[in-house]
C-alpha positions in Angstrom: -30.5 23.0 31.8 -31.6 21.9 28.1 -28.9 21.2 25.8 -28.4 24.1 23.7 -29.4 22.3 20.4 -32.8 22.8 21.7 -32.2 26.4 22.4 -30.1 27.5 19.4 -32.3 28.8 16.4 -29.2 29.1 14.2 -26.0 27.2 13.7 -23.5 28.9 11.2 -21.5 26.1 9.4 -21.7 28.2 6.1 -22.4 31.6 4.8 -26.2 30.7 4.8 -28.1 30.0 8.0 -28.9 26.4 8.9 -31.6 25.2 11.1 -31.6 21.8 12.9 -34.6 20.2 14.0 -33.9 18.6 17.6 -37.5 17.6 18.1 -37.1 14.1 16.7 -37.3 11.3 19.5 -33.9 10.2 20.8 -33.1 6.7 22.0 -32.4 7.4 25.7 -31.1 4.0 26.6 -27.9 2.3 25.9 -27.4 1.1 22.5 -26.2 -2.5 21.6 -23.3 -2.8 19.1 -24.2 -3.3 15.3 -23.9 -6.8 13.9 -21.4 -5.7 11.3 -19.3 -3.5 13.7 -16.3 -5.6 13.1 -16.6 -5.0 9.1 -16.9 -1.1 8.6 -17.2 -1.5 4.7 -19.8 -4.1 5.0 -21.6 -1.9 7.6 -21.4 1.2 5.4 -22.9 -0.8 2.4 -26.0 -1.5 4.4 -26.8 1.9 5.5 -25.4 4.3 3.0 -28.7 4.3 1.1 -30.3 5.9 4.1 -27.6 8.6 4.8 -28.3 12.2 3.6 -24.6 12.9 3.3 -23.6 16.4 2.0 -20.3 18.4 2.0 -20.2 21.5 4.2 -18.3 24.7 3.5 -16.3 25.9 6.5 -16.8 29.3 7.7 -14.4 31.9 6.3 -11.5 32.7 8.7 -11.5 36.3 8.1 -15.1 37.0 9.3 -15.4 38.9 12.4 -16.9 36.9 15.5 -19.9 38.8 17.0 -20.3 38.7 20.8 -23.3 36.5 20.5 -21.6 33.8 18.7 -18.9 31.4 19.8 -16.3 30.6 17.3 -14.7 27.1 17.5 -11.1 26.5 15.8 -10.7 22.8 15.1 -7.4 20.8 14.7 -6.3 17.3 15.1 -3.5 14.8 14.2 -0.7 17.5 14.4 1.9 15.1 15.5 4.2 18.0 16.6 4.4 18.8 12.7 2.1 21.8 12.7 4.7 23.7 15.2 7.1 24.0 12.3 4.8 24.0 9.5 3.9 27.6 9.5 0.3 27.0 9.2 -1.8 29.9 10.6 -4.0 29.0 13.6 -6.8 31.5 13.4 -8.0 33.0 16.6 -11.3 32.0 18.2 -13.3 31.7 21.5 -12.6 27.9 21.8 -9.8 25.8 20.3 -10.6 22.0 19.9 -7.8 19.4 19.5 -9.1 15.9 18.7 -6.0 14.0 19.6 -2.6 12.8 18.2 -0.6 16.0 19.4 2.4 13.7 19.3 3.9 10.7 17.6 4.4 8.9 20.7 3.9 11.1 23.7 7.6 11.2 24.8 8.7 14.3 26.9 10.6 16.2 24.2 7.2 16.1 22.1 5.1 17.1 25.1 7.3 20.1 25.6 6.9 21.2 22.0 3.1 20.9 22.1 3.0 22.7 25.4 4.9 25.6 24.2 3.0 25.9 21.2 -0.4 25.5 22.8 0.4 28.1 25.4 1.4 30.5 22.6 -2.0 30.4 21.0 -4.4 33.3 21.7 -7.7 31.1 22.2 -9.2 32.0 25.7 -10.2 28.4 26.0 -8.3 25.2 24.7 -9.9 21.8 24.9 -7.8 18.9 24.0 -8.4 15.0 24.0 -5.6 12.3 23.5 -5.2 10.1 20.5 -3.9 6.6 19.9 -0.3 8.1 19.5 -0.3 10.0 22.8 0.9 7.1 24.5 1.7 8.7 27.8 -1.8 10.0 28.5 -3.1 6.5 28.6 -2.8 5.2 32.2 -3.6 1.7 31.7 -1.1 1.5 28.5 1.7 3.0 30.6 1.0 0.7 33.5 0.6 -2.4 31.6 2.7 -2.1 28.5 5.7 0.1 29.3 8.7 -1.7 30.9 12.1 -0.2 30.9 12.8 1.2 27.5 10.1 -0.6 25.6 8.6 1.6 23.0 11.7 4.0 23.7 10.2 4.9 26.9 12.5 5.1 30.0 10.0 4.9 32.8 12.3 6.2 35.4 13.4 8.9 33.3 9.8 10.0 32.5 8.9 9.7 36.1 11.6 12.1 36.9 10.5 14.4 34.2 7.1 14.7 35.6 8.4 15.2 39.1 10.6 18.1 37.9 7.7 19.7 36.2 5.5 19.3 39.6 3.0 17.0 38.2 1.9 13.6 38.6 0.6 12.6 35.4 1.0 13.9 31.7 -2.3 15.6 31.3 -1.4 17.9 34.2 1.5 19.4 32.1 -0.8 21.4 30.1 -2.8 24.5 31.0 -5.7 23.5 29.0 -9.0 21.6 29.4 -8.3 17.8 29.2 -11.1 15.6 28.3 -11.2 12.0 28.7 -14.7 10.4 28.8 -15.8 13.8 30.3 -17.8 16.8 29.7 -17.2 20.6 30.2 -19.7 23.3 29.5 -18.3 26.7 28.0 -20.5 29.5 27.3 -23.3 27.1 28.1 -22.3 24.6 25.4 -21.7 21.1 26.4 -18.5 19.6 25.0 -17.8 16.0 25.5 -14.5 14.3 24.9 -13.4 10.7 24.2 -10.2 9.3 23.0 -10.8 5.8 22.1 -10.1 4.1 18.8 -10.2 0.3 17.7 -7.4 -1.8 18.1 -5.4 -4.4 19.8 -3.6 -2.4 22.3 -0.5 -1.6 20.1 -1.2 2.0 20.7 -2.9 4.0 23.5 -6.6 4.3 24.1 -7.4 1.2 22.1 -10.3 -1.4 22.7 -11.9 -4.0 20.5 -14.8 -3.1 18.1 -18.3 -4.2 19.2 -19.2 -4.3 22.8 -16.1 -2.7 24.2 -16.2 0.5 22.0 -19.9 0.6 22.4 -19.5 0.8 26.0 -17.4 3.9 25.5 -19.9 5.5 23.3 -22.7 4.8 25.7 -21.0 7.0 28.2 -21.7 10.0 25.9 -24.6 12.1 27.5 -27.5 13.1 25.5 -26.9 16.7 26.3 -23.9 16.9 24.3 -23.8 19.8 22.1 -20.3 19.3 20.5 -18.8 15.7 20.6 -15.0 15.5 20.3 -13.4 12.0 19.6 -10.3 10.8 18.0 -12.2 8.1 16.1 -14.2 9.1 13.0 -17.8 7.7 12.8 -18.6 5.5 9.9 -18.7 7.0 6.5 -18.0 10.6 7.4 -14.4 11.2 6.5 -13.0 7.6 7.4 -11.7 6.4 4.0 -8.3 5.1 3.6 -6.5 4.7 0.2 -4.7 1.4 1.3 -4.4 -1.5 3.7 -7.7 -3.8 3.5 -10.6 -1.8 3.9 -12.1 1.4 2.2 -13.9 2.5 5.5 -12.6 2.3 8.9 -14.7 4.4 10.8 -17.0 3.1 13.7 -20.7 2.2 12.8 -21.4 2.2 16.5 -20.1 5.8 16.9 -22.2 6.7 13.9 -25.4 4.9 15.4 -24.6 6.8 18.8 -24.4 10.2 17.0 -27.5 9.7 14.8 -30.1 7.8 17.0 -29.3 9.0 20.5 -27.0 11.9 21.0 -27.5 14.0 18.0 -24.9 16.8 18.5 -24.8 20.0 16.8 -21.2 19.0 15.7 -19.0 16.0 15.8 -15.3 16.7 15.8 -12.6 14.2 15.3 -9.5 13.2 13.1 -7.4 10.0 13.0 -8.0 9.2 9.5 -5.7 11.8 7.8 -7.3 11.3 4.4 -10.8 12.2 5.6 -10.1 15.7 6.2 -13.1 18.1 5.7 -16.7 19.0 6.8 -19.9 16.9 6.1 -23.4 16.7 7.3 -26.3 14.3 7.6 -28.7 17.1 7.9 -28.7 17.0 11.7 -25.2 16.8 12.7 -22.1 18.6 11.1 -19.1 16.3 11.0 -15.6 17.6 11.1 -12.6 15.7 10.3 -9.8 18.2 11.3 -6.7 16.2 10.7 -3.9 18.7 9.9 -1.2 16.1 8.8 -1.9 14.1 5.5 -1.3 10.3 5.3 2.5 11.0 4.8 2.4 12.9 8.0 3.0 16.2 6.4 1.1 19.0 8.0 -0.8 20.6 5.0 -4.4 21.0 6.1 -5.9 24.2 7.5 -7.8 24.3 10.8 -11.6 24.1 10.4 -13.8 26.7 12.0 -17.5 27.0 12.8 -19.5 29.4 14.7 -22.5 28.5 17.2 -25.1 31.4 17.7 -26.1 31.8 21.4 -29.7 31.9 22.2 -31.4 35.3 21.7 -30.4 38.1 24.1 -27.4 35.9 25.3 -23.8 37.1 24.6 -20.4 35.6 25.7 -20.2 38.6 28.1 -23.3 37.3 29.9 -21.4 34.7 31.4 -19.0 36.9 33.1 -16.4 34.9 34.9 -18.4 31.8 34.9 -17.6 30.7 31.3 -16.4 27.2 32.4 -18.3 24.5 34.2 -17.2 20.9 34.4 -20.3 18.6 33.9 -18.5 15.5 34.1 -14.9 16.1 35.5 -12.0 14.1 33.9 -11.0 11.4 36.5 -7.8 12.4 38.4 -5.1 9.8 38.1 -1.8 9.6 39.5 0.1 7.7 36.8 3.7 7.7 38.5 4.1 6.6 42.0 7.7 5.8 43.3 6.8 2.4 43.9 4.8 1.5 40.7 5.4 -1.8 39.2 5.4 -1.7 35.4 4.3 -5.2 34.3 3.2 -7.1 31.0 -0.1 -8.4 32.3 -1.4 -11.6 30.6 1.8 -12.3 28.7 4.1 -15.1 28.8 7.8 -14.2 28.9 10.5 -15.4 26.8 13.0 -17.9 28.5 16.2 -16.1 29.8 18.2 -17.6 27.2 16.1 -16.1 24.5 15.6 -12.6 25.9 16.0 -9.7 23.5 19.0 -7.7 24.3 18.4 -3.9 25.3 22.0 -3.0 25.8 21.0 -1.4 29.1 18.0 -1.1 31.4 15.9 -4.2 32.7 17.4 -7.0 34.4 21.0 -7.8 33.5 20.8 -5.6 30.3 17.8 -7.7 28.9 14.2 -6.8 28.3 11.6 -9.5 28.0 9.1 -9.1 25.3 5.9 -10.9 25.1 5.7 -14.1 23.0 2.8 -13.1 20.8 4.6 -9.9 19.8 5.5 -11.9 16.6 1.9 -12.2 15.7 1.3 -8.4 16.4 4.2 -7.2 14.5 4.3 -9.9 11.6 3.6 -8.3 8.1 3.8 -4.9 9.6 7.1 -4.3 11.4 10.3 -4.8 9.7 11.8 -6.2 12.8 10.6 -9.9 13.3 11.2 -12.0 16.3 12.5 -15.4 15.1 11.1 -18.7 16.3 14.1 -19.1 18.5 13.9 -15.5 20.0 17.2 -14.6 18.4 18.8 -11.6 20.1 18.6 -8.2 18.5 21.7 -6.0 18.7 20.1 -3.0 20.3 16.9 -1.9 21.9 16.9 1.3 20.1 16.6 -0.5 16.7 13.6 -2.4 17.8 11.8 0.8 19.0 12.9 2.9 16.1 11.5 0.4 13.7 8.4 -0.3 15.6 7.7 3.4 15.6 8.4 3.8 11.9 5.8 1.3 11.2 3.1 3.3 13.1 1.1 3.9 10.0 0.9 0.4 8.9 -0.1 -0.9 12.6 -2.6 1.9 13.2 -4.3 0.9 9.9 -4.2 -2.7 10.7 -5.6 -2.0 14.0 -8.4 0.0 12.6 -9.1 -2.6 10.1 -9.1 -5.7 12.4 -9.4 -4.4 15.9 -12.7 -6.1 16.9 -13.9 -9.1 18.9 -14.0 -12.4 17.5 -12.5 -11.6 14.3 -12.8 -14.1 11.4 -10.2 -12.1 9.1 -7.0 -13.6 8.3 -3.9 -12.1 6.8 -2.4 -13.8 3.8 1.1 -13.3 3.0 1.5 -10.7 0.4 -2.2 -10.7 -0.2 -3.2 -7.5 0.9 -6.7 -8.5 1.8 -9.0 -9.6 4.5 -10.8 -13.1 4.4 
């Protein structure tokens, strides 16, 4: 079946009808990373003159939804704040959540998110994870969590999942979870991907350049609505502090503009970038609900897609949802799973950081390069002699309190072969 961008005659991002020409040739092969992928601001300076960037007015949430249109309601970066914020979530046919449902993916947060999602009236709910949703990331949980590191108690979390009758976090939700996968709803292809640039300090991170491009090369050309946590370069990716003006991904933008050309690209991650924009072909939606201070202040963004002539939502009957690329089934928590730090050198026993419980003999062994990761960002510094810290909870709490700085740092320097260096107190990249 043809992608719906070839069939739709009208998309309705504003009060006026917009027509998109999908007859332009697409690059159907895999793309190579941009030579400036490691420096988003420089990359934007190189291409911004050729961008037809314009702001777009969202659909009025009070407009009724005819049966020949599909209404999408978009949110992202709610961080469990939206449930208490009182922000109205308008009804629609499909709810899209572009990740960062939680602050760290712990069970109390998951319960809050699940309860609230279940209470919403949308017939179909499509979600992806973000870098803060740690417990959704299989590799992160296996390779980075040990005892109470990051405030996670692995055994306690495993028992929680068993009590809920599931084997991995994603199965807690009665929603459509996408992770490098695609679902078709009302004939509309929706592809979801959670990846962001970073050093692995958070979930679903990989280096800018070849690693991230390998993720974007997985996006099918037939995608009508692209759902990522990461913003593309230049379209709602500005930050107000920490090193760089732009932190979006040039390779994601290249994928969207030269190969996939979806009707809509929905994302979040950069809270300051909230809003709708277009390049004349794709409408870009940064749906971050929280601002840079993690206050839930932004309203959901909605858009309508009109179905082909003669087709209505009722035409699909009970066959409204079809998996095109299923999300891989993972069993995260086996009884005999061994959580290890791969490729890390451990501190000697006499210098181990005290956890006050858990681990072997009440100690947790942290990676030696944790000082490099956390230096200039986290208030807890590991001294050169690996001086003991009084309690694990202090380490975890302060590490999580630094999430904004580390997250932005990862955005700025999360790429291969970095030549950037951090100057003490310099606040710049060199």
